[in-house]
PLY file of the C-alpha trace (Angstrom):
ply
format ascii 1.0
element vertex 83
property float x
property float y
property float z
element edge 82
property int vertex1
property int vertex2
end_header
134.11 70.48 83.78
131.60 67.86 84.87
130.49 67.29 88.43
130.57 63.88 90.02
128.28 62.42 92.67
129.18 59.73 95.16
126.48 57.06 95.47
126.73 55.01 98.67
124.83 51.91 99.73
125.54 50.96 103.36
124.42 47.65 104.84
124.59 46.94 108.58
124.95 43.27 109.49
121.70 41.78 110.71
119.51 44.53 109.26
116.93 43.56 106.62
117.42 46.76 104.58
120.38 48.83 103.46
120.66 52.61 103.46
121.36 54.54 100.26
122.66 58.09 99.97
124.29 60.35 97.44
126.88 63.01 98.18
127.59 65.91 95.85
130.40 68.33 96.60
131.65 71.21 94.48
135.16 69.72 94.75
134.03 66.57 92.90
135.17 67.88 89.52
136.96 64.63 88.67
136.29 61.01 89.51
139.63 61.03 91.39
138.47 63.92 93.61
135.28 62.03 94.39
137.13 58.78 95.12
139.60 60.62 97.38
136.76 61.38 99.83
135.32 57.85 100.04
137.27 56.86 103.17
136.37 60.08 105.02
132.69 59.84 104.19
132.31 56.11 104.94
134.23 56.56 108.22
131.82 59.33 109.24
128.85 57.13 108.31
130.26 54.21 110.32
130.70 56.49 113.32
127.07 57.64 113.00
125.83 54.04 112.74
127.77 53.25 115.93
125.80 55.93 117.80
122.47 54.28 117.00
120.81 52.05 119.55
121.68 48.42 118.85
124.16 49.13 116.04
127.34 49.52 118.10
129.91 46.87 117.20
128.05 45.62 114.13
129.78 45.34 110.78
128.91 47.83 108.02
129.63 47.07 104.38
129.62 49.72 101.68
129.13 49.78 97.93
130.38 53.15 96.66
130.47 54.59 93.14
131.46 58.00 91.80
129.40 58.90 88.74
128.97 61.86 86.46
125.54 63.19 85.49
125.12 60.99 82.44
126.00 57.85 84.41
123.53 58.78 87.17
120.77 59.32 84.64
121.56 56.10 82.77
121.89 53.87 85.85
119.39 55.39 88.30
117.28 57.87 86.34
118.60 60.71 88.53
118.52 64.08 86.78
120.93 66.94 87.42
118.38 68.81 89.56
118.14 65.79 91.88
121.82 65.83 92.86
0 1
1 2
2 3
3 4
4 5
5 6
6 7
7 8
8 9
9 10
10 11
11 12
12 13
13 14
14 15
15 16
16 17
17 18
18 19
19 20
20 21
21 22
22 23
23 24
24 25
25 26
26 27
27 28
28 29
29 30
30 31
31 32
32 33
33 34
34 35
35 36
36 37
37 38
38 39
39 40
40 41
41 42
42 43
43 44
44 45
45 46
46 47
47 48
48 49
49 50
50 51
51 52
52 53
53 54
54 55
55 56
56 57
57 58
58 59
59 60
60 61
61 62
62 63
63 64
64 65
65 66
66 67
67 68
68 69
69 70
70 71
71 72
72 73
73 74
74 75
75 76
76 77
77 78
78 79
79 80
80 81
81 82
């Protein structure tokens, strides 16, 4: 049983930089389990962005991937201990 990590890049319209985060949950034992939580997690992030001064009403775009440990290491150089 491999664990999966959700990697999220969120970009707020008009901002020069995007925000990156990774989410690891014990329930992410399959890519399907990880993907099933994407909407909940991005909705929570959008709500948090809306609470920030000057961000309310601005569009947020997301790039989300669910990856296992070998994919994380290959693509980002993230080791198991980092997740």
